[in-house]
C-alpha positions as semicolon CSV with decimal commas, in nm:
position;residue;x (nm);y (nm);z (nm)
1;M;-1,408;-0,649;-2,123
2;K;-1,276;-0,537;-1,784
3;K;-1,099;-0,203;-1,744
4;T;-0,727;-0,278;-1,717
5;P;-0,588;-0,111;-1,404
6;N;-0,242;0,038;-1,370
7;I;-0,034;-0,265;-1,264
8;L;0,287;-0,230;-1,063
9;V;0,531;-0,469;-0,896
10;S;0,661;-0,414;-0,545
11;T;1,034;-0,463;-0,491
12;S;1,257;-0,409;-0,189
13;K;1,566;-0,354;-0,404
14;L;1,533;-0,201;-0,749
15;T;1,807;-0,284;-1,000
16;S;1,866;-0,202;-1,366
17;E;1,774;-0,563;-1,451
18;I;1,440;-0,528;-1,271
19;V;1,374;-0,197;-1,450
20;D;1,436;-0,370;-1,784
21;F;1,198;-0,651;-1,687
22;L;0,927;-0,408;-1,579
23;N;0,963;-0,209;-1,901
24;S;0,929;-0,529;-2,102
25;K;0,601;-0,599;-1,922
26;K;0,483;-0,236;-1,940
27;T;0,455;-0,247;-1,562
28;G;0,540;0,010;-1,297
29;V;0,711;-0,030;-0,961
30;E;0,635;0,018;-0,594
31;I;0,961;0,099;-0,416
32;D;0,970;-0,083;-0,082
33;F;1,337;-0,005;-0,012
34;F;1,266;0,306;0,194
35;S;1,024;0,129;0,427
36;F;1,316;-0,038;0,606
37;P;1,466;0,166;0,894
38;E;1,821;0,059;0,810
39;N;1,784;0,223;0,468
40;L;1,674;0,553;0,622
41;D;2,000;0,616;0,809
42;E;2,084;0,978;0,731
43;K;2,448;0,885;0,678
44;Y;2,358;0,695;0,361
45;L;2,013;0,828;0,269
46;D;2,128;1,086;0,014
47;L;2,329;0,819;-0,166
48;H;2,031;0,581;-0,172
49;I;1,808;0,855;-0,315
50;K;2,069;0,941;-0,578
51;N;2,090;0,574;-0,685
52;Y;1,712;0,543;-0,711
53;K;1,684;0,865;-0,908
54;K;1,923;0,719;-1,163
55;L;1,732;0,390;-1,183
56;L;1,394;0,559;-1,224
57;L;1,518;0,765;-1,518
58;N;1,500;0,444;-1,722
59;L;1,159;0,330;-1,597
60;N;0,885;0,383;-1,855
61;E;0,590;0,336;-1,622
62;K;0,460;0,470;-1,291
63;A;0,652;0,452;-0,961
64;T;0,507;0,463;-0,609
65;L;0,665;0,450;-0,264
66;H;0,602;0,233;0,041
67;G;0,663;0,438;0,353
68;A;0,811;0,328;0,684
69;F;0,596;0,115;0,914
70;Y;0,823;-0,098;1,136
71;D;0,764;-0,030;1,509
72;L;0,553;0,279;1,439
73;S;0,256;0,336;1,670
74;I;0,059;0,639;1,557
75;I;-0,185;0,622;1,850
76;S;0,082;0,571;2,118
77;R;0,025;0,741;2,454
78;D;0,391;0,844;2,448
79;P;0,425;1,175;2,255
80;L;0,789;1,099;2,173
81;I;0,686;0,785;1,987
82;V;0,424;0,982;1,795
83;E;0,697;1,233;1,704
84;V;0,905;0,949;1,559
85;C;0,603;0,848;1,350
86;K;0,567;1,205;1,226
87;Y;0,938;1,219;1,143
88;R;0,916;0,901;0,933
89;I;0,608;1,027;0,747
90;L;0,776;1,358;0,664
91;Q;1,091;1,173;0,563
92;A;0,892;0,959;0,318
93;I;0,723;1,267;0,172
94;D;1,065;1,425;0,117
95;I;1,196;1,107;-0,049
96;A;0,889;1,089;-0,274
97;E;0,939;1,448;-0,381
98;E;1,307;1,382;-0,460
99;L;1,208;1,084;-0,675
100;N;0,914;1,264;-0,841
101;I;0,670;1,015;-0,689
102;H;0,314;1,119;-0,608
103;D;0,175;0,811;-0,430
104;I;0,288;0,678;-0,091
105;V;0,140;0,387;0,104
106;F;0,153;0,378;0,484
107;H;0,020;0,123;0,732
108;A;-0,237;0,232;0,986
109;N;-0,068;-0,028;1,211
110;F;-0,388;-0,123;1,391
111;I;-0,329;-0,342;1,698
112;P;-0,641;-0,510;1,842
113;S;-0,739;-0,423;2,198
114;A;-1,011;-0,526;2,445
115;R;-1,028;-0,169;2,575
116;Q;-1,378;-0,024;2,584
117;N;-1,459;0,209;2,292
118;Y;-1,116;0,133;2,147
119;K;-1,229;0,170;1,784
120;Q;-1,356;0,523;1,850
121;L;-1,035;0,616;2,032
122;W;-0,824;0,468;1,752
123;L;-1,016;0,663;1,488
124;K;-0,990;0,988;1,684
125;K;-0,613;0,962;1,726
126;Q;-0,557;0,846;1,369
127;T;-0,763;1,137;1,235
128;I;-0,573;1,394;1,444
129;F;-0,240;1,248;1,333
130;W;-0,305;1,230;0,958
131;E;-0,491;1,559;0,911
132;Q;-0,180;1,759;1,005
133;F;-0,021;1,650;0,675
134;I;-0,301;1,771;0,446
135;P;-0,149;2,117;0,368
136;L;0,191;1,964;0,286
137;L;0,045;1,681;0,076
138;T;-0,170;1,931;-0,111
139;K;0,127;2,154;-0,182
140;K;0,345;1,867;-0,305
141;Q;0,059;1,693;-0,491
142;I;0,117;1,365;-0,309
143;K;-0,154;1,114;-0,222
144;V;-0,128;0,887;0,083
145;H;-0,289;0,543;0,068
146;I;-0,359;0,402;0,416
147;E;-0,322;0,024;0,436
148;N;-0,507;-0,229;0,649
149;T;-0,311;-0,460;0,877
150;R;-0,514;-0,623;1,156
151;E;-0,850;-0,447;1,120
152;E;-1,129;-0,705;1,124
153;D;-1,326;-0,528;0,852
154;A;-1,316;-0,233;0,614
155;T;-1,512;0,008;0,835
156;Y;-1,205;0,120;1,034
157;I;-1,006;0,281;0,754
158;K;-1,317;0,378;0,559
159;Q;-1,434;0,585;0,856
160;L;-1,086;0,733;0,888
161;L;-1,107;0,850;0,524
162;I;-1,454;0,992;0,590
163;N;-1,314;1,182;0,888
164;L;-1,018;1,318;0,689
165;N;-1,242;1,425;0,400
166;S;-0,948;1,505;0,173
167;P;-0,844;1,395;-0,177
168;C;-0,491;1,364;-0,034
169;F;-0,592;1,028;0,115
170;G;-0,713;0,697;-0,021
171;V;-0,733;0,337;0,096
172;C;-0,482;0,062;0,027
173;L;-0,640;-0,283;0,049
174;D;-0,389;-0,555;0,134
175;T;-0,551;-0,884;0,031
176;G;-0,307;-1,099;0,226
177;H;-0,348;-0,919;0,558
178;I;-0,723;-0,976;0,568
179;N;-0,663;-1,350;0,555
180;C;-0,372;-1,405;0,792
181;F;-0,410;-1,117;1,042
182;T;-0,786;-1,125;1,112
183;N;-1,034;-1,367;1,266
184;S;-1,315;-1,257;1,034
185;K;-1,132;-1,355;0,713
186;I;-1,388;-1,164;0,506
187;K;-1,319;-1,227;0,139
188;P;-1,152;-0,946;-0,059
189;S;-1,453;-0,866;-0,280
190;K;-1,653;-0,764;0,029
191;W;-1,376;-0,522;0,133
192;V;-1,384;-0,369;-0,217
193;Q;-1,762;-0,325;-0,187
194;E;-1,730;-0,156;0,154
195;Y;-1,443;0,074;0,055
196;G;-1,609;0,176;-0,270
197;N;-1,473;0,503;-0,411
198;Y;-1,221;0,535;-0,127
199;L;-1,025;0,237;-0,265
200;S;-0,725;0,375;-0,453
201;Y;-0,450;0,115;-0,410
202;I;-0,431;-0,264;-0,378
203;H;-0,155;-0,495;-0,256
204;L;-0,234;-0,819;-0,438
205;H;-0,101;-1,141;-0,288
206;S;-0,215;-1,451;-0,100
207;N;-0,134;-1,689;0,185
208;H;-0,278;-1,990;0,366
209;G;-0,423;-1,794;0,657
210;L;-0,143;-1,841;0,908
211;T;0,149;-1,619;0,801
212;D;0,199;-1,332;0,557
213;E;0,351;-1,546;0,282
214;H;0,315;-1,299;-0,008
215;I;0,259;-1,572;-0,264
216;C;0,079;-1,541;-0,599
217;F;-0,290;-1,456;-0,562
218;T;-0,381;-1,775;-0,750
219;D;-0,223;-1,982;-0,471
220;G;-0,308;-2,000;-0,101
221;N;-0,665;-2,024;0,033
222;I;-0,802;-1,672;-0,018
223;D;-1,137;-1,661;-0,197
224;F;-1,091;-1,411;-0,481
225;S;-1,432;-1,483;-0,636
226;D;-1,599;-1,161;-0,760
227;F;-1,291;-0,960;-0,658
228;F;-1,190;-0,837;-1,002
229;E;-1,554;-0,786;-1,099
230;E;-1,604;-0,557;-0,797
231;I;-1,291;-0,361;-0,889
232;D;-1,426;-0,318;-1,240
233;E;-1,744;-0,162;-1,097
234;L;-1,548;0,122;-0,936
235;P;-1,558;0,455;-1,123
236;N;-1,181;0,494;-1,083
237;S;-0,953;0,192;-1,107
238;P;-0,719;0,157;-0,808
239;L;-0,349;0,101;-0,859
240;L;-0,289;-0,275;-0,853
241;I;0,042;-0,375;-0,695
242;I;0,176;-0,728;-0,715
243;E;0,340;-0,788;-0,377
244;N;0,521;-1,122;-0,401
245;K;0,851;-1,238;-0,254
246;T;1,010;-1,413;-0,553
247;A;1,058;-1,337;-0,920
248;E;0,879;-1,662;-1,010
249;Q;0,570;-1,559;-0,812
250;V;0,572;-1,215;-0,973
251;K;0,579;-1,373;-1,318
252;S;0,293;-1,605;-1,222
253;S;0,089;-1,309;-1,096
254;L;0,152;-1,112;-1,417
255;E;0,049;-1,410;-1,628
256;A;-0,270;-1,458;-1,424
257;L;-0,360;-1,090;-1,451
258;N;-0,297;-1,098;-1,823
259;L;-0,554;-1,378;-1,853
260;I;-0,805;-1,178;-1,650
261;Y;-0,765;-0,848;-1,833
262;K;-0,660;-0,945;-2,184
263;N;-0,809;-1,283;-2,272
264;E;-1,165;-1,285;-2,144
């Protein structure tokens, strides 16, 4: 019998109806609403936070937060752009604290480059950027899960976590990104093996290798063989987040996971 992980559903707009559905499935939520720049406008932000506080009062299971990522370039040569990145990270930490959330996912936002020694430069700048938040994350008891985007393999973010050497950080594996945003298209189980104990968070979805469709993991052309077995081998189960675009796909994902974890 596999260890059943903590399963959550990602949504860009939480409603009371969605909360009721999640409670009926004994499933938590990843709040994606605050990853969109238009929802972070300070004119309306306090109202948005107030609304989400009210909604989360009725949620029986765990809640996590997806931080901002649009147009953010952590390793930019322009210090003003890096300051914007820092501002958005701090903003997400403040929002998480307001909502009593202790897990935030951020993209590393890797962009491939032909520049010599680019991987080493990328890792150096990423390490310098993220380590400045360790004292604050420690104080607020918040864990940041750093998500893959266009990295060709798991060694990029794994090495970043080794460099940071802090329990405030873990890895988010996005199963769809490794299929549609890379040339290597290494199957998810191999990423789980490479990440090992650093893996703390999973975005579970699929596609056909061309665009980020966010369809049910049982559809598309991603090879999920041995994936759930590798997860089960980990000493600590990562949070498993269903990241689909439609309610029908979410229901299909929940049904498929139920078969994997309840009816072996």
